[in-house]
N, C-alpha and C positions, 0 to 999 in steps of 0.2 A: 619405904624406900628399898631400892634394890641393893644387892651386894655391894659393899664398898661405899655405901652412903650416897650412891648416885640415884637420880630420879629415873624410873623406868622409861625407856625410850618411847613406849606406847603413850605414856602420859605427856611427854614432851611433844609428840606428834599431835595429840589431841588438843593441847594448848595452841599449837600452831594452826590447826584447823579452825579452832574458835576465832583466832585472830584473823585468818583469811576470810571467814564468813562475815565477821564484823566490819571488815575493811575491803570490800570487793574491788578488784583491780584486774587488769589483763596481765600484769607482771608484778613479781615480788622479788625482793632481794632479801634473803634470809641469812643474816650474818652469823657465822660460827656454827652452822648446821648443814649437814649432819656431821657428828663427831665420831661416828663409828659406822662400819659397813652395814651392820644389822639395822641401824637407824635409817640409813639411806635406802636400803631395800624395803623396809617396812613403809617408809614414806611414799616411795614410788608405787608400791602395790596398793596402798590404801588412799592416797591423795592424788598425786599426779607425777608424771615423769619430769625429771630435772631437764631444763633446756640448756643452761649454761652454768659454768662454775668459774669463779674467780679464785685464783690461788697465787699468792705472792711468795715466790721462792727466795728466801732471804737466809743468809748464813747464820749459824748459831751465835757466832761472835757479835754480829750486828744486832740480832734480836736481844741478846743479853745487854749490850750497850744501850739500846733504845729503852728497854724495859726498866733498867736501873736508873736511867736519866729521868724517865717518866715518874718513877717512884720518888725520886729526890725532889721533884718539883710539884708533885700532886698536892692538892688541897686536902684530900682525904689520905691520911697516912695509914697504910696497912702493914701489920706486923709481918705478913708473909711476902712482902715485896723485897726479897733479898736474893742473892745469887744462888744459894742452895735450893730455895723453893722454885726459883725460875728454872734451874736445871731439871728438877723433878717434873715441872710442867712440860718442858720441852721433850723429856723422855716419854711422858705420857702421850704427847702429841705423836711422836714417832711410832709408838706402839699401837695406838688406836685410831688416830686421825689420818696419818699418812696413807694407810690402806684405802681410805675413802678417796684421796687424791688419785691414787693408782686405779681405782674402780672407774672413775670418770675420765 
Protein backbone atom coordinates (compact mmCIF):
# COMPACT_ATOMS: atom_id res chain seq x y z
CA UNK A 1 0.00 0.00 0.00
CA UNK A 2 1.04 3.57 -0.60
CA UNK A 3 1.74 6.17 2.04
CA UNK A 4 -1.22 6.83 4.32
CA UNK A 5 -2.74 3.39 3.65
CA UNK A 6 -4.04 4.38 0.21
CA UNK A 7 -3.99 2.04 -2.76
CA UNK A 8 -1.43 3.25 -5.36
CA UNK A 9 -3.28 5.01 -8.19
CA UNK A 10 -1.51 2.83 -10.77
CA UNK A 11 -3.18 -0.22 -9.21
CA UNK A 12 -6.56 1.52 -9.16
CA UNK A 13 -6.17 2.39 -12.85
CA UNK A 14 -5.16 -1.20 -13.68
CA UNK A 15 -8.28 -2.49 -11.93
CA UNK A 16 -10.35 -0.05 -13.98
CA UNK A 17 -8.63 -1.17 -17.19
CA UNK A 18 -9.42 -4.80 -16.34
CA UNK A 19 -13.05 -3.85 -15.78
CA UNK A 20 -13.22 -1.94 -19.07
CA UNK A 21 -11.72 -4.89 -20.96
CA UNK A 22 -14.11 -7.34 -19.30
CA UNK A 23 -17.13 -5.12 -20.10
CA UNK A 24 -16.61 -3.52 -23.52
CA UNK A 25 -18.76 -0.47 -24.22
CA UNK A 26 -18.63 2.81 -26.11
CA UNK A 27 -19.20 4.78 -22.91
CA UNK A 28 -18.45 4.36 -19.23
CA UNK A 29 -19.47 6.23 -16.12
CA UNK A 30 -16.77 5.79 -13.49
CA UNK A 31 -18.17 6.94 -10.16
CA UNK A 32 -15.79 8.58 -7.70
CA UNK A 33 -12.79 8.54 -10.03
CA UNK A 34 -10.33 10.16 -10.31
CA UNK A 35 -9.84 11.35 -6.75
CA UNK A 36 -6.54 13.15 -7.33
CA UNK A 37 -4.96 15.09 -10.19
CA UNK A 38 -2.11 12.57 -10.52
CA UNK A 39 -4.69 9.79 -10.93
CA UNK A 40 -6.49 11.76 -13.65
CA UNK A 41 -3.30 12.48 -15.57
CA UNK A 42 -2.09 8.88 -15.31
CA UNK A 43 -5.47 7.55 -16.50
CA UNK A 44 -5.57 9.91 -19.49
CA UNK A 45 -1.97 9.15 -20.47
CA UNK A 46 -2.37 5.37 -20.18
CA UNK A 47 -6.03 4.63 -20.94
CA UNK A 48 -8.06 7.35 -22.62
CA UNK A 49 -9.01 10.99 -22.39
CA UNK A 50 -11.97 11.93 -20.25
CA UNK A 51 -14.94 13.10 -22.34
CA UNK A 52 -17.26 14.47 -19.67
CA UNK A 53 -17.33 15.03 -15.93
CA UNK A 54 -20.33 15.08 -13.61
CA UNK A 55 -19.86 17.17 -10.49
CA UNK A 56 -22.62 18.06 -8.07
CA UNK A 57 -21.80 21.29 -6.27
CA UNK A 58 -23.49 20.98 -2.88
CA UNK A 59 -22.90 23.02 0.26
CA UNK A 60 -21.02 21.41 3.15
CA UNK A 61 -24.06 21.88 5.40
CA UNK A 62 -26.27 19.98 2.96
CA UNK A 63 -23.69 17.20 2.57
CA UNK A 64 -23.39 16.81 6.33
CA UNK A 65 -27.17 16.72 6.73
CA UNK A 66 -27.62 14.10 3.99
CA UNK A 67 -24.74 11.89 5.14
CA UNK A 68 -25.85 11.92 8.76
CA UNK A 69 -29.43 11.13 7.71
CA UNK A 70 -28.17 8.24 5.55
CA UNK A 71 -26.10 6.96 8.44
CA UNK A 72 -29.09 6.98 10.79
CA UNK A 73 -31.27 4.98 8.38
CA UNK A 74 -28.66 2.66 6.88
CA UNK A 75 -29.03 -1.08 7.34
CA UNK A 76 -25.26 -1.31 7.69
CA UNK A 77 -24.16 0.72 10.70
CA UNK A 78 -20.65 2.12 10.40
CA UNK A 79 -18.74 3.42 13.40
CA UNK A 80 -17.22 6.19 11.27
CA UNK A 81 -20.54 7.66 10.07
CA UNK A 82 -20.44 10.63 12.41
CA UNK A 83 -20.00 14.38 12.09
CA UNK A 84 -16.30 14.39 13.01
CA UNK A 85 -15.37 11.74 10.44
CA UNK A 86 -17.55 13.34 7.78
CA UNK A 87 -15.78 16.68 8.32
CA UNK A 88 -12.44 14.90 7.82
CA UNK A 89 -13.74 13.31 4.60
CA UNK A 90 -14.91 16.68 3.31
CA UNK A 91 -11.55 18.24 4.16
CA UNK A 92 -9.77 15.41 2.31
CA UNK A 93 -12.05 16.02 -0.67
CA UNK A 94 -11.22 19.73 -0.68
CA UNK A 95 -7.50 18.98 -0.53
CA UNK A 96 -7.18 16.18 -3.07
CA UNK A 97 -10.33 15.90 -5.18
CA UNK A 98 -11.36 19.54 -5.63
CA UNK A 99 -8.24 20.14 -7.78
CA UNK A 100 -9.51 17.37 -10.11
CA UNK A 101 -12.74 19.33 -10.59
CA UNK A 102 -10.67 22.42 -11.38
CA UNK A 103 -8.50 20.43 -13.82
CA UNK A 104 -11.53 19.49 -15.89
